[in-house]
C-alpha positions as CSV (number, residue, x, y, z in Angstrom):
1,X,196.9,31.4,233.7
2,X,193.5,32.9,232.4
3,X,192.7,34.5,235.6
4,X,195.9,36.8,235.6
5,X,194.1,38.8,232.7
6,X,190.7,37.9,233.5
7,X,188.6,41.2,232.8
8,X,191.5,43.6,232.8
9,X,190.3,47.0,231.0
10,X,191.5,47.2,227.7
11,X,191.8,43.5,227.0
12,X,190.3,42.4,223.9
13,X,188.6,39.0,223.7
14,X,191.1,38.1,221.4
15,X,194.0,38.7,223.2
16,X,192.4,36.8,226.2
17,X,191.9,34.1,224.5
18,X,195.4,34.1,223.2
19,X,197.0,34.4,226.4
20,X,194.4,31.8,227.5
21,X,196.1,29.2,225.0
22,X,199.4,29.5,225.4
23,X,201.4,27.6,228.1
24,X,202.9,30.1,230.9
25,X,206.4,29.2,231.5
26,X,206.7,31.7,234.6
27,X,204.4,34.1,235.4
28,X,204.3,37.5,237.9
29,X,208.4,37.6,237.5
30,X,210.4,41.0,237.9
31,X,212.5,41.2,235.2
32,X,215.4,43.8,234.4
33,X,213.7,46.3,231.3
34,X,218.0,45.8,230.1
35,X,216.9,42.2,229.8
36,X,213.6,42.8,227.4
37,X,214.3,43.7,223.4
38,X,211.8,44.4,221.2
39,X,209.4,42.0,219.1
40,X,211.0,41.3,215.6
41,X,207.2,40.7,214.7
42,X,205.8,44.0,216.2
43,X,203.4,45.4,213.4
44,X,203.6,49.0,215.1
45,X,206.4,51.2,213.9
46,X,205.4,54.5,215.4
47,X,204.6,55.7,218.9
48,X,202.8,58.5,219.7
49,X,205.2,60.4,221.8
50,X,202.2,62.5,223.7
51,X,200.4,59.1,224.6
52,X,203.8,57.6,225.8
53,X,204.3,60.8,228.1
54,X,200.9,60.0,229.5
55,X,201.4,56.9,230.2
56,X,205.0,57.3,231.7
57,X,203.3,59.8,234.3
58,X,200.7,57.0,235.0
59,X,203.8,54.5,236.0
60,X,205.1,57.0,237.6
61,X,202.5,57.4,240.2
62,X,200.8,53.9,239.9
63,X,203.6,51.5,238.7
64,X,202.7,48.7,235.9
65,X,199.1,47.2,236.3
66,X,199.0,45.1,233.4
67,X,202.3,42.8,233.3
68,X,204.5,42.8,230.1
69,X,204.3,39.3,228.1
70,X,207.5,38.0,226.5
71,X,209.1,35.0,225.3
72,X,212.9,33.3,225.4
73,X,214.8,35.0,222.9
74,X,217.7,33.9,220.4
75,X,219.9,36.0,222.5
76,X,221.1,34.7,225.5
77,X,219.6,36.0,228.7
78,X,217.1,38.3,226.8
79,X,213.6,38.2,226.4
80,X,211.6,39.2,223.5
81,X,208.3,41.0,224.2
82,X,205.4,39.9,222.3
83,X,202.9,42.3,224.1
84,X,203.2,45.4,226.1
85,X,206.3,47.0,224.3
86,X,204.5,50.8,225.0
87,X,205.0,49.9,228.5
88,X,208.4,49.1,228.3
89,X,209.3,52.3,226.7
90,X,207.4,53.9,229.0
91,X,208.8,52.7,231.8
92,X,212.7,53.4,231.0
93,X,211.0,57.1,230.6
94,X,209.9,56.1,234.2
95,X,213.0,55.1,235.3
96,X,212.0,51.6,236.4
97,X,214.8,49.1,236.5
98,X,212.6,46.2,236.5
99,X,209.0,45.4,235.3
100,X,206.6,42.6,235.7
101,X,206.7,39.8,233.3
102,X,204.5,36.9,232.4
103,X,206.8,34.3,230.0
104,X,204.9,32.3,227.7
105,X,205.7,29.6,225.2
106,X,205.1,31.4,221.6
107,X,206.6,30.4,218.1
108,X,206.9,33.4,215.3
109,X,202.9,32.7,214.6
110,X,202.0,33.1,217.7
111,X,204.0,36.4,218.6
112,X,202.7,38.1,215.4
113,X,199.0,37.7,216.4
114,X,199.8,38.6,219.8
115,X,201.4,41.6,218.6
116,X,198.3,42.3,216.2
117,X,195.3,41.3,218.6
118,X,196.8,43.5,221.3
119,X,197.4,46.9,218.8
120,X,194.2,46.2,217.1
121,X,192.1,45.9,220.2
122,X,193.8,49.1,222.1
123,X,193.4,51.2,218.8
124,X,197.2,51.7,218.7
125,X,198.0,50.9,214.9
126,X,197.2,53.5,212.3
127,X,195.6,52.2,209.2
128,X,199.1,51.3,207.3
129,X,200.4,49.3,210.0
130,X,196.9,47.3,210.5
131,X,197.2,46.5,207.0
132,X,200.4,45.4,207.1
133,X,199.9,43.3,210.1
134,X,196.9,41.5,208.5
135,X,199.0,41.3,205.6
136,X,201.7,39.1,207.3
137,X,199.2,37.1,208.7
138,X,198.4,36.1,205.3
139,X,201.7,35.9,203.4
140,X,203.7,34.5,206.3
141,X,201.2,32.1,208.1
142,X,198.8,31.2,205.0
143,X,195.5,32.9,206.9
144,X,192.8,33.6,204.6
145,X,190.9,37.2,205.1
146,X,187.9,35.0,206.2
147,X,190.4,33.5,209.1
148,X,192.1,37.1,210.0
149,X,188.1,38.5,210.6
150,X,187.5,35.7,213.1
151,X,190.6,35.8,214.7
152,X,190.8,39.6,215.1
153,X,186.9,40.3,215.7
154,X,186.6,42.1,212.5
155,X,184.2,42.0,209.7
156,X,185.5,40.3,206.5
157,X,184.8,44.0,204.4
158,X,187.0,45.6,206.9
159,X,189.5,43.3,206.8
160,X,189.3,43.9,202.6
161,X,189.1,47.6,202.5
162,X,192.5,47.7,205.1
163,X,194.1,45.7,202.8
164,X,193.0,47.6,200.1
165,X,194.9,50.7,201.5
166,X,198.1,49.0,200.7
167,X,197.5,49.3,197.0
168,X,198.2,53.1,197.4
169,X,201.2,54.4,196.0
170,X,203.7,55.0,198.7
171,X,203.2,59.0,199.3
172,X,200.2,58.6,199.9
173,X,200.7,56.0,202.3
174,X,203.1,58.1,204.1
175,X,200.5,60.9,204.4
176,X,198.3,58.2,205.9
177,X,201.0,57.0,208.5
178,X,201.5,60.9,209.7
179,X,197.9,61.5,210.0
180,X,198.1,64.0,207.4
181,X,195.2,62.5,205.7
182,X,192.7,60.3,207.2
183,X,191.4,56.3,206.5
184,X,188.0,57.7,205.0
185,X,190.4,59.9,202.4
186,X,193.0,56.9,202.0
187,X,189.6,54.7,200.8
188,X,187.9,57.2,198.7
189,X,191.4,57.5,196.9
190,X,191.9,53.5,196.3
191,X,191.9,52.5,192.6
192,X,191.8,56.0,191.3
193,X,194.5,56.8,188.4
194,X,194.8,60.0,189.5
195,X,195.2,59.4,193.3
196,X,198.3,61.4,194.1
197,X,197.2,64.5,192.5
198,X,193.9,64.7,194.2
199,X,195.6,64.2,197.7
200,X,197.6,67.1,197.0
201,X,194.4,69.3,196.7
202,X,192.9,67.5,200.1
203,X,196.5,68.9,201.8
204,X,196.3,72.3,200.0
205,X,192.6,72.9,200.2
206,X,192.1,71.0,203.5
207,X,189.1,68.8,201.9
208,X,187.0,67.0,204.3
209,X,186.2,63.2,203.4
210,X,182.7,64.4,201.4
211,X,184.5,66.9,199.7
212,X,186.9,64.5,198.6
213,X,184.4,62.0,197.1
214,X,183.0,64.8,195.5
215,X,186.4,65.8,193.8
216,X,186.6,62.4,192.7
217,X,183.7,61.8,191.4
218,X,183.8,64.8,189.3
219,X,187.5,63.4,188.0
220,X,185.7,59.8,187.3
221,X,183.0,61.7,185.6
222,X,185.0,63.8,183.6
223,X,187.4,60.0,182.5
224,X,184.2,58.6,181.1
225,X,182.2,61.7,179.6
226,X,185.3,63.3,177.9
227,X,185.5,63.1,174.2
228,X,188.3,63.5,171.8
229,X,186.5,65.8,170.1
230,X,185.7,68.2,172.7
231,X,187.9,71.2,172.8
232,X,190.8,70.7,175.0
233,X,190.5,74.4,176.3
234,X,186.9,73.7,177.4
235,X,187.9,70.2,179.0
236,X,190.4,72.5,181.4
237,X,188.1,75.3,182.1
238,X,185.3,72.6,183.4
239,X,187.9,70.8,185.6
240,X,189.0,74.0,187.1
241,X,185.4,75.2,187.8
242,X,184.5,72.1,189.4
243,X,187.7,71.8,191.3
244,X,186.9,75.5,192.6
245,X,183.7,74.9,193.6
246,X,183.5,70.6,194.2
247,X,180.5,70.2,192.0
248,X,180.0,68.6,188.6
249,X,180.3,71.3,185.9
250,X,179.7,70.7,181.8
251,X,180.3,73.7,179.5
252,X,178.1,72.8,175.7
253,X,180.0,75.3,173.4
254,X,178.8,75.7,169.8
255,X,180.2,77.3,166.8
256,X,178.8,80.7,167.1
257,X,180.1,80.8,170.7
258,X,176.8,80.1,172.3
259,X,176.1,77.4,174.6
260,X,175.4,76.5,178.2
261,X,177.2,76.2,181.7
262,X,175.5,73.4,183.8
263,X,176.4,72.9,187.3
264,X,175.3,69.5,188.6
265,X,174.2,69.0,192.0
266,X,173.0,65.5,194.2
267,X,170.9,67.4,196.9
268,X,169.5,69.9,198.4
269,X,172.7,70.9,200.2
270,X,174.6,70.9,197.3
271,X,172.0,73.0,195.6
272,X,171.9,75.6,198.6
273,X,176.1,75.2,198.7
274,X,175.7,76.3,195.2
275,X,173.1,79.4,195.3
276,X,175.4,80.9,198.6
277,X,178.5,81.1,196.3
278,X,176.4,82.8,193.3
279,X,174.6,85.2,195.9
280,X,178.4,86.1,197.7
281,X,179.9,86.7,194.3
282,X,177.1,88.1,192.1
């Protein structure tokens, strides 16, 4: 069975190993597309339309090179796809009536493993879908993070960082799913009490990940350094200027209204950036 998939482009070692470890009921079948149904454990919820069109055109030109993997379904005469749903969708768009299918014996755990490994190896999952897939392995099938890391072929820290994304609010996760913000942005926001407000600034000002890190650092610095004695108008002014230029700003105002305005920078790039702002406006 393993030889059917050996060295196929796009298949990672995890999926190849799964296939090799799974008992094959039948192989090289041609099955009607209408007899296949979606995998209930498919971690992927969204399929990029442009990518699907490209695959459809490829199937029209060359057919389906890699067979779909399926298992017997609870529904009579139907087979549940456990790897290859995207090929199945594209085949329908291409007008195919039958597709090559390998039928294997697989329980629910194995079906989820197939779905996660195939999509992770092909980089087809958005960060939220990937994290949710790992969480299902942990919650439903008693994996721990180390086991998930070994199984998927990723580092333990990668699994941990993915799972931490799920602690973000639904509005931020939705933006991440829709690629309105990147995974880098989302990682910076994890654990921040003002994450929902900061993400609005990311979208409005089209902030880079580095700019977002600076903004979060500013918010954290203020939360630590602000005291009840400081005039709230001064704190607001500090915050407004900081958000405007992306650097930490402190205002020390004395009783005679004399004082200091301080800009903090971490490296020469930030210093040059500040100098350019001053030159441009003064």
